[in-house]
N, C-alpha and C positions, 0 to 999 in steps of 0.2 A: 830199750829192747824192741825187737821187731818180730812180727808174725812170720813163722817159717812157711806158711802157706801162701799168704797174699802180699807179705812184705810191709803191711801197715804198721805204724808205730803203736806200741802197746804200753799202757800206763803201768807203772810199777805196782806189783801186787795182783794184777789181773790174771785170771786163769783162762780166759777166753778172749779171742780177738773180737773187738767191737764191730769190725767190718764184715769178716767172713764167718765168724762164729767158731773158728777152729780152736782147739785146746792149745794152750801155750805152756802147759806143764811138761817137763822132759819125761820121756818114756820110763826111765829108771826110777824117777820120783813117783810116777803114777803107779808103778808096780809095787813099790815099797811103802805105799801109803803116803807118799809126799815127804819122807824123811830126807833130810839133807845129807849128802855124802860127807864122809869125813875128809878132813883136809889132806889126809894121806893119800886117798883114792883119787883125788882130782889134781891133775897136773895143770899148772898155769902155762899157757902158750907163750912162746917167745914173741918178740916184736914182729919178726918176719912171718911167723905163723899167723898172728892176728891179721896181718894184711892179706895173706892168702885166703884166710877164712872169710874175711869181709868181702873179698872179690868174688869168692865162690857163692856167698849168700846173695850177693847182688845179681850174679849171673843166673843163679838157679831160681830166684824169686820171681813170681808172675807180675805182669803190669797192674797198676792200680785200677780198680773198676770205675767205669764212666756212669754207672747207674744212678748214683746220687745227683750227678750234674743233669742227667736227662730228666729226672723227676723234678728238679728245681726249674728247669726250662719249661716243662709242661705246666707247672704251677703258675709261673710268670705269664705264660701264654694265656692260660685260662683266665687269670686275673685281667689281662689286657683285653681279651675278648669280652669278658663280662662287663668291663667298664665301657667298651665301645658299644656293646649291645644296649646298655643302659642309656647311653647318649643318643643312640639311633632311635630307639623306641620311645624314649622319654622326651627328646628335644627335636631332633632332626626330622623324624617322620611326621610328627604332628604339625611342625612348621610347614613342611612340604605339602601336607594335606590341606592346611589352611590356605596356603598360597594357591594351590590348584583350585580349591573351592572359590576363592576370590576371582581368579581368572575366568572361571566358568560363569560366575555371576556377572562379570563385566561383559562377557561375550553374549550373554543371554539377551534376547529381544523381548520387548514388552509392548503390548497393544496400546496404542494411543488413540483416543476418541475425541473428535471435535464436535461441537454443537453448531450445526450449520442451519441457518434460516434463509430460505430462498423460495419465495412463493411460486408454486407451479413446477418446481424441480423435484422429480421423483425417479430415482434410478431403477426402481422396480417396474416402472411403466415405460422404460425404453430410453430414458435420458442418459447422457454421457456422465461419467464421474467427474468430480471436481479435482483439477490438478493443483497440488500444493508444492511450492519450491521450498525445500527445507535445508537450512545451512546450520552449522554449528560444530561442536567438538564432543566426541565421546569421552567418557571418564578415563578410558585407557589411552587417550591421547590422539586417536585417529580423527582427522577432519572429515566432516560430512557436507556434501553438496549434491543433493539428489532431488528428483521430482517423484512424489508419491501421490496416489489418488485415493479419494474417499468417496463413499456413497452418500446418499441423502440421509443416512442415519449417523454419519460422521465417522464410520469405521473404515479401516483399510491401511492404516499406518502402523508400522512397528519400528521401535527405536531402542537402542541400547542405552544404558545409563549415561547421562551427559546433559549438556545444555544446548538448546537449539532455538532457532527462529523460523516460523512458518509464514509464508505469504502466498496469496492466490496467484498462480502463474497465468491463468487465462479463464475465461468464462466456460462453464459447462453449457451444454445445449439441452434445453428441455424438450420433451417429446413433441410439443407443439411449436418448437422453433424459437422459444424465448431465449434471448441473450441477456446476460447479467453484467453489470458494471464491475470492473475489477477494483476492489478496495485497495488503498495504498498502505493500510496499516499492517504491521507484522504482529504475529502472535508469539509470545514467549512460551517455550515448552521446556520444562525441566523434568528429567527422568532421574529420580534419586533412588537410593537403596530401599526406600519405603515402597517402591513399586513391586518389589519381590512378593509374590503370592497374590497380587491383585489381578483381577480379571482384565481390567483396563484402567488407563489413566486419563482423567479429564484434562484435555489440553486447552480448553477455552472456547470462545465463541467466534464464529465467522458469519458475518451478515452480508448477504448479496441482494442488491436491489436490481430489479429488472430494468433494462434500458427501453425507453419508449420505442416501439417498433419502427416508427418513422425515422428515428435517430440512429439506428444500428448501422455501423459502417462495414464495408467489405473486409477491412483489416480485422475487425473484431470477430467476424464469422470465420475468417481464415485461421486466426490464432486458435479459436475454439476447436475447429476441425483438426488442426495439426496435433494438438494435445490429445484429442479423442483418438486419433489414429495411433498415437504412440502408447496408448494404454494397453500394454501387452498383457497385464494381469487381470483384465476385466473378466474374461471368460472363466479363468480359474476361480475368481471370486464369485462367480455365478451370475454375471451380468452380460447381456447380449444387446448390442446396438450397432447400427450402421453409421459410421461417422459421416460418410458422404451423403447419405440420405438425410441425416439430421441437418447438415449444412445447407442442403437444398431446401429443406423445410424452413430453416431460418431465413434464407434469402427470399423465398416466396412470401413468408409472413411479412418481411420488411417491405417488399415490393407492393404487396396488396395494400398494406397500410398507407404507403406513400400515394398509391393510386386513389384510395378512399379519401385521403386528406386533400388531394388535389381536386377531386370531384366535389368535396364539401366546400372547399374554398371557391371553386367556380360557381357553385350554387349560391354561395353567399354574395359573390360578386354580382351575379345576375339579379339576385334579390335586391341588392343595394341599388343597382341600376334601375330596376323597376320601381323601387321606392323613390328614387330621385325623380323618375318620370311622373310619379303620382304626387310629387311635392310642389306646392305653390308657395314660393318664398318671396315676401315683399318687405318693405320697410316697416310695415304695420302689423303683420301677422305671418305665421307659417302654418300651412295646412298640408297634412299628409293624408291623402285619401286611402281608404281600405284597399287591401290587395285584390279584392274582388271587383273593384271599380275598373271598368274598361276604358282606361285613360286614352288608349290609342284611338278610340272612337269619339273623343271629345277634344275641344279646342278651348284654350284660355285666352281671353282678350281683355285688354285694359283700356278704359276710357275715362275722361274727366269732364265734369260739367264746367261751364263758363259762368262767371259772375259769383261763384261761391266755391269753397273747397269741398269737393266731393269726387271720390274715385270709385269706379265700378270695375270689379274683377268678375267677368262673366265666364262661366263654364257651360258650354252648350254642345249638343251633339252635332256631329258633322257626317258627311257621307250619305249613304243610301237612306239612313233613318233620321235624317236631319229634321224631319217634320215632327218627330217624337220628342216633345219637350218635357216629358214627365219627370225626368231626372235632372233637367237643367237647373242651375242655381246661380245666384249672384251674391258676392260679398261686397258690401258698400262701406267705404270709409269716408266719414264726413265730419264737419265741425259743428254739428248740431243745427245746421241751417236748413235741413231738409224737412219737409212736412211728411205726414203719414201717407201710406198708400196700401192697397189691398191685394198683395200676392196670395198664392195658394197657401204657402207657409212662410212664417216669419219668426226670426229669433234675434233678440237684442243680446249681443255677445259681450257688451261692456265697453270700456274705454282703454285706449293704449296709454303708455307712459307719458305721451305728449298730450293726452286729453282728447284724442279723436274717438268718436263713437264708431263701433263696428256692428253692422247688421248682416244677417243672413236671410235671404229670401229666395223663393223659387217655386218650382212645381208647375203643373198644368191642370186644367179642369175641362170637363165636357158637360154639355147641357143635359139635364135630366129629362128623359122623354116625357112629354105631356106637361112640362112646366117650364118656367123661366129660370129655374135654379141651376147652378153649376155644381158638379161633383168632382172632387180632386182625383186625379189619376194616380194609381199606384206607381211607385218607382222601384224598378227591379223586383217587382212582385211583392213589395211590402207596402203597408200603409204609409202615406206620405208623411204623417207626423213622426213615425218611427224613423223614416229616412232622414227627416230634418234633424232629429236628435243625434243620429249617428254622425251626420255632417258637422254639427256643432261641436261634437266631442273631438273632432279631428283638427280643430283650429286652436292655435296658441297665439295670444296677443303679445305684442312686443312693447 
């Protein structure tokens, strides 16, 4: 049986359509309380009539409602959306957030601080910063090959997570012009995930030894000046210096040191020449007279006695004051065959390795007024005995 209103199939015994809710009880049954008509009152349609009635019912019945299908589609859609939302908020979105946070962490730069020791180098006093050549690879895969500058506290470098090597590119220039030797060692620098949240990372030690001023080369000064000029971030970091002025200071410091060294070497040369001039060197002894002794006013002569072995090495004044014999002296080398004599001063200096005796004598005297006695003359303003002792200390026997 089918509903007369919507055409939906109705189960046997039902009084209402389950789809549209219309009553399925015939009108005459509804009026009589639902009693069945007698078999006499109801005529059974013929076959052709049944066909016509069915065609009429089909033609007059409305189309089946789409509402149940729409409701089902909405429910399916809601389920699909609910499942997608759960995946998005529970899996996809958190994963994307984690990936974004990781990329942000990889892109973040971290302060890297070196411990630099270099006597006299102070960037707060006008020195140039230290250039460091840094190579390596960031954790995100990017290669790094840059020059960065640090001040005398070791600050100035920022790096992303990764592994690097740092080496000194050139010497900084101290305010007084000091140039430093460039060390050949490289410092390993690793910036790990642990760097996050830290104020700075300790990158290791860099030790710079100053170059002796006289040994500084033009190339070293030129390299230091070049890197100082290329330090574009110095002013932004709070440092102000004149690279050209620093290079000039370094050059002057080197040139002054070279000049001083040359003057010192010349003074030593002259001193050695003067020492050689004051040196009496023989096969038996060597005597180096004091630097105050006016050797240019004296002459050294050698003589030898006949009949016995004896040599005299006489040092006597010449020139305008040749009559002043107060400082004259003689060194005598003999084989112990000489007798005694009475000079103003006398010293027995001992024997040489070959057994020869060496004596020192000399001085002059003047008569004491009113007597027949003689009085020793002072030598160079000092008592003659003191003078004799000084002379004796200047002689080395062979």
